[in-house]
N, C-alpha and C positions, 0 to 999 in steps of 0.2 A: 504492499499500499501506499501513498493513493495508487490507483490504478489508474491505466493509460489515459483514457477517456477525461480525467480530472485532469492528468497532468496537462492534457491540450488545453482544457481550459482556461487554467492558468498560463498557457502561453497565448491565447489567444486575447482575453481580457487584462484591462489597460492594470498595470500595478504600480501602486500611488506610494509602496514602499522601495521602488528602484528594484523589487527582486529578480535576480538571474538564473538562480537554479531552487530545483524542489527536491528535498530529500526524499528517497523511495528507501523504503525496507521490509525485510522478509523478517518476523519473530521465530524462532527454534526455542525448545525449553532447554534449559541448563541445570536441571537440580542435578545432573552426573559431573557437572563439569565446574572448576573454577579458574578465575581468570588465568591462573599462572599453567593450567593446562592448556586452555583455549590458546594463550599466546603462543605454546611449543607445535600448538598445532598450524596455527596461522603464521607465524613469521616465515615470511621468504625473503631472501636478497640482502642487500645489506645494510638497508635502511626500518627502522622496526621502532615502536614505541608501546610500553604498558605504563599506564596511569591509574593508581589506587587510592583510596583514603581510609582512614581508620579515623571518624571523629575521636576527637578530644584520645586519639591513642587507645580507645577501649571499646570504639562501637565501629563497626566498620560501614563505611559510607555506602550510598544507594548506587551510585554505579561506577565501573570502572571501565576503560576506555583501552582499546588495542587498535593500534594500528600497522600497516605495513605496507610495502612498496610505493612509496609518496611519488606523487606527480611531480614534483619537484624540491629540490632540496637546495637551502639558500645556506653558503657557508659567507659569513661576512668576516673580511682580514680589517687590520685596523685602516689602510688605506680605501676599503671601500665608503667610509664615512658613517651616517646613523644607519644602525642596524634597522629600528622600528621605521624606519621612512621605507627600508626596502621591504619591511611586513607588509605595511599598510599599502603601499603599489602593488604588493602580489595578491591582496586579497579586495583588492577596491574592484575587480570584476566581477565579486561572490558576494551574493547576497540572498538568502535563504529563505522562501516562503515557509512561513509556520506551520507546522504539520504538530497534529496532534499525536501524543503516544511519544514523544523523542524528549530527549533532555537538550537543554539549550547548546551543549557541543557536542555535534555531531560530524565534525570534518570543518579542516582550518589548517593552522599551522601549531606544531608542537615542538619544542625544543629549550636551548637554553641562551639568554642575554649575559657575556661575560661580565665581570666586575669593572673591567678596562672601558667598556661602552661609555661608561660616565663620562667620561672626558670628548665626547660626542654630545652631551647635553649640557656639561659643564667646563665651557674651555679653559675654564681656571686649573683645572683637576690635571696634573701628570701624572703618567705611568711609572713605575720601575722601569729600571734600563732592561732586564736579563728576563728572558722568558723561555725557560729552560721547557717547558711543555709541550711547546709549538702547537697548540689545539687552536682552531678559527677564534677569533675573539667572541663570536656568536654562531648558532649552526642551529637550523631549523628545517623540518622536514612539514611539507604541505600535501595533507591527504584529503580527497574527497571520497574514498570508501573506508570504514572502519567499521568496529563492532563495538557495542556498548553492551558492556555485562549488567543486567538489573538484580541485586542481589535479591531486592525486596519482591520480587515476582518469581525469582529464579527462572528468567529468559534472557537470551539474546538478542537485540536488534544489529542484525547486519543492513548497513546503512550504504547507499550509493547514494550518488546525485545527478541530475538530467538537467543539462541546460536549457536554457528558454528560447535562445538567440540563434538558433539553428534548425536543424533538422529534429523535432523532438520526437518523432515515432525511432528514429534511429538511436536518439541518445539514450531514450527508454529503454530499448534493447541492449543497449551496451551497459548500462546499470543493472539490469537484469541478469547478465552474464555475469559480471563481478560478483553479484550479490551469490550466485550460483556455485562460484568459483570457492568464494569462503565458505557457502555452507557445506560444500563437499569435504572442504580441510576440517571442519568443524565435525564431522562425521567419520574423520580417519579413528582408529584405534589409536592412544596415544604409544602403545607397547610397540607399533611398527617403527616408530621414529627413533634415529641413531643414536646409540649410548656414544658419550665423549667422557672418558677417564680424565682424573689429572695429569696434567701434563706440565712438567716442569719442575721448581723449585716450592716449596712450602716450609710454613714457619720460620721464615727469616725475620730477623730482625728490622722496624721500622728505624730509616733515618730521617733526620728531619735536615730542613734546607739553612737552619740557623745552627751554628755551635751555643752551646747554653749560654755561655759567657757572653755573647755578642747579643743575645736574645734580652740578659739578664741588663747588659749596657743599655737598649735600645729601651726597656721598660723604665729604666734612670732618666736617661734623656727626653722622654715621655712626659715623666713626672715635672721635669724644667718647663718644659713646653705648659702645662698645666697650672703650674705655681705663676709663670708669666702671664698669665691669662690668655694665653692663644685659644685654649680650647678646654672645655669643662671636661670631656670624655672622650676617648682614643682608644680603638679597637685594634688592637698589633695581633698577629695571627702566624702560624709556620704552619710548613708542609711536611709531612712524615709521608715516606714514597717507600715501598719493600717490593720485591720481586715476587710473582705469587705464577703457581700454575693452577689455582681454581678458575674456574669457568666463570664470565663476568654474570650471568646469570643466575647461577647458584650461591654468587655473594648477594645479589638482591631477595633471593628466595631466604637467606640466613639474616638480612638487614631486615627485611619486613616480619621475619618470626622475632626477634629480639625487640625490635626497636618498633610497632607499628605507630604509624604517626598519619595527622590530617593527609599530609602531600606525600605520596611514594610515587618513586618513577624508575622504568628502566628504559633507559633511553640507548638505543645502537645507533651508532652512526660510524658505519664501518667497521674497521677494525676497532675503533674507540667504542669508550661505551662509558654513560653518565648514570650511577646507580644510588638512589638516593630515598631518603627517609624523614622530610624536614617538618617540623610542628607548626612553620610560623609564614602567616600568608604575608606578601610583598603588598600587591595592591589586587582588588578585583572590581571590575569595571562590571554593570551589569546595568543595561535599562536606565543608563545615566546617571546610577547609583556608584558612589565611586565608596570603597571601602579597604580601609588596614586595619592591623591587628597587630599591635608592637606587643612583644616580648619580654619582658626583664623581670627577673629575681627568680630563685631555683631553690627548691627543695628536693631531696631524695623521698623515693615512696616509704611509706611506713610497711612495718609486717602486717598492721591490723588497721580496720577500718578506724578504730579510736588514736592510733599513732599519725594515721594519716591526718586524721582531724588536728591533733595537736602539731603538726609539722605545719599544716596548713596556715593555722592560728599564728605560729611562731613568723614563718613569712611575711604576713600583713601586718604584724605588730613591728616586723626591722627596720627602723630610720632610715638606715643605710639603702636597703633594698628598695622601699618607698620612694626615696629621694631620686635612685635611679629610675626608678619607674616614673616616675614624674616627668624628669627629663626627657626621657623616649618618648611618652605619651606626647609632650608637648610638640618634640618636634615631628611626631605622626601629625597631628593637628595641624602644624603647619605647613607641611608637605601635602595634604589634602587642601587645603585653604588655599593653595595657589592656583587652584583649579575649579576650585567650587563657586558656585554661586556665593553671591554674599548673605551671610545669616543662615547660612545652610547645614555648617558645619556642628556637628554633635558628638559627645561622646557617648555613645549608646550602652557601653558596658565598661565598668572603670575596677579594678584589683579582683578580676573575678580569677579564681583560681581553678586552671585546668590541670588533670590526670593524666596523666602517660602511664606508659609500663613501667618507667624507672622514676620517673622526676614529676613532680609539681610546679607547674607554671604560675607565674601571677600576669594576666594579660588585661588588655582593656580593647575596646574597639571602637574607632572612627569613622564616622560614614559624612557623605555631603553630597549634594546635588551637581554633579558636572556642569561648568558653565557654557553657556549657550557659545558657539563658534569654536569650542575645544573637542578633541578627539578621544579616546580611551588612550592613544599612545602619548597625549599629551599626560595625560595622569599617569602613566607607568612612567615617564622621564622625571615628572615631578618628585616622584617616590623612590627613583632609584637612585644609588641602593638605601638597602633600610640604614637607620639610624642605628639599629640593634649590630649591626655587624660593619659599620664605619666610626660613627662618634659624633659627637655635639662640640661646637656650630658642626654642620658635616662637612664643608667646603675645605676648613682649614684642617679638619680632622684628618680628610684626604689626602690632602697634601703634607702632611706629617706622616701618614702612611708610606707615600710613596717616597718617600724620602727615609723612610728607616725600615722597610721591609725588602729584603735582598731577591724578589723576584715579584714577577706580575702574578694576581693573584688567578688570573683564567677564569674556570666558571664559577669558584668560589667566591660567596658573598654577591653573586649577582641572582638571577632569577631565572628560572624555570616555570613554565606554565604552557597555556595555549591560548589561541587568538582565532575566535570564532568567525563564521559565516554572517553573524549578524550585527558585529561591532564588537562583541561582549571580549572581557580580557580577562585572565585568573592566572596569577602567578606567587610561587613562595619564593622564599629567602632561599638561596642554593648553599646549605649548610647542612651538616649530616651527610655526606655526600661522598662517594668513593668516584674518582676518575681513572679508569683501568684504560692502557696504553702501552704497547710493546710489552705485554708480561708483566708492568709493573703497576700495581695500585698505589694511586697518591691522594691522601687522607687530608684534610685543612681544618683547622680549629683553631677561634680567637679567644682572647681575653680584655673585657674593657677594663680598659683604665682608668681609673682617678686618681684625685689630688696627693691621697694615703695608699696607692696600691703596694704592697710587699711586692719586688720582684722574682722572689721564687714561688711564691704561690701561684702567681699568675702563669709563670713557666708551667707547674702541678696543674692548674687549671685546661689550658691549652692541651696538655698528654694528657688528662682525666678525658676530656673529650675527645679526642682522637682516639682512647683506646677503646671505645664502643665500637666505632667501624672496623679496627683492626681485628676485633672479634668475630667480627661476621666474616672476615675473609679467612680466619683460622678455622672459625666454623665450617665453612665452604671447605675448604682442604679438607678437615677430617673426614666430612663427609662423604667425598670423593674417594678417598684411602677405603673408606668401609664398603662401599655399594659394590653388586655384586653383578657384572657385566651382565647386560641383557634386563635388568632390574630398573633401570633408570633411574632406580632412589627414588620414584615418587610414590 
């Protein structure tokens, strides 16, 4: 659905919203499938993605999205200019007719915008000179055919799009053929897929791109900047790298089990993979509403509900944690206010406790109405990158980061998300993420430095954050050693 006759009517009638495509879909039962098994059946070629969600880290989000064989891949290097302008141009010819039964995302662009893209939005911000990762500054894939996994109804919707500006009958037949192809893959037994054992090293120690002494010296230099009034907070990060023979998708399976999060993603870009479980929305723009959800303040989870309650109240009562949260909340309000109608910005949730598998976070929600004449891409530019991974004031903090950090950040601290065919955007902050490239896994973690930061503790904080990601790599390697060839381990 919709049927061909209905699509013909869409093509013949005036389209006041400027719609250029109609999504058509077929629904199949999925009570014996998971997004993981469906992805393994569907993924073909060098580019594909799986997007999942666990609300609050405890409840599965309603929809997961699987895309494969994109019609276009967009690689943006530094010299290519503003990546969001390229995304906007790519999607300018795609405007979907609303169809009942589909979620708001059913096709468009999926990928990452790297941290250094900020220099296209804020020319004052320089970049670190060294770029040992060598990945594109931004990288996205555009799909007009994908699968929507509905966890509530236990169904999958296989979606393709019919263009209305040509031979509609032929476009409809082509869409049905693409749907037939994906349904056929979903009907394939998983056990017939090839088994890939552990290849290469395992259990190696991760190596930082900083020496410990250099990081501690940078923290002390950061404190000098803060004492001089240059900034209130600066987020310094370090990258840990280790060789691994684990398969990237197995690392994703481990990460989603160890650290279920609101934004979980597996992005395959040829031989490079971005694997993440981020807790934090960067910005969401839907139907003209702009949302930002800053997270600042953390406690571990308790062993019982009573201990959870006690730790949560301790977090809320901590004056240092509250002060940092207020600072970042004000920064989020300012980011939304840059693109919102005057008087429309409001804090819809303040100092809320969000419980995840291992930690309790303090979070707030900011919303505003997008100002007339501005686009969702403008809203993303205004919020990029998040204050929680840069600092405050944001531009000066980023200047200091570029001076002190030894390497470009790459995907870390940027954005991962989707850009749909109706002008909606949803992105998370690229944290708790593993970049896997050429047999090496890279994880990066930061610490928010303030005037009284203790250098050794900040170093340990980055180590602690990175350790959770390295644990997922260890788990994937261990499962690969234990699996019996032919069983797939599923």
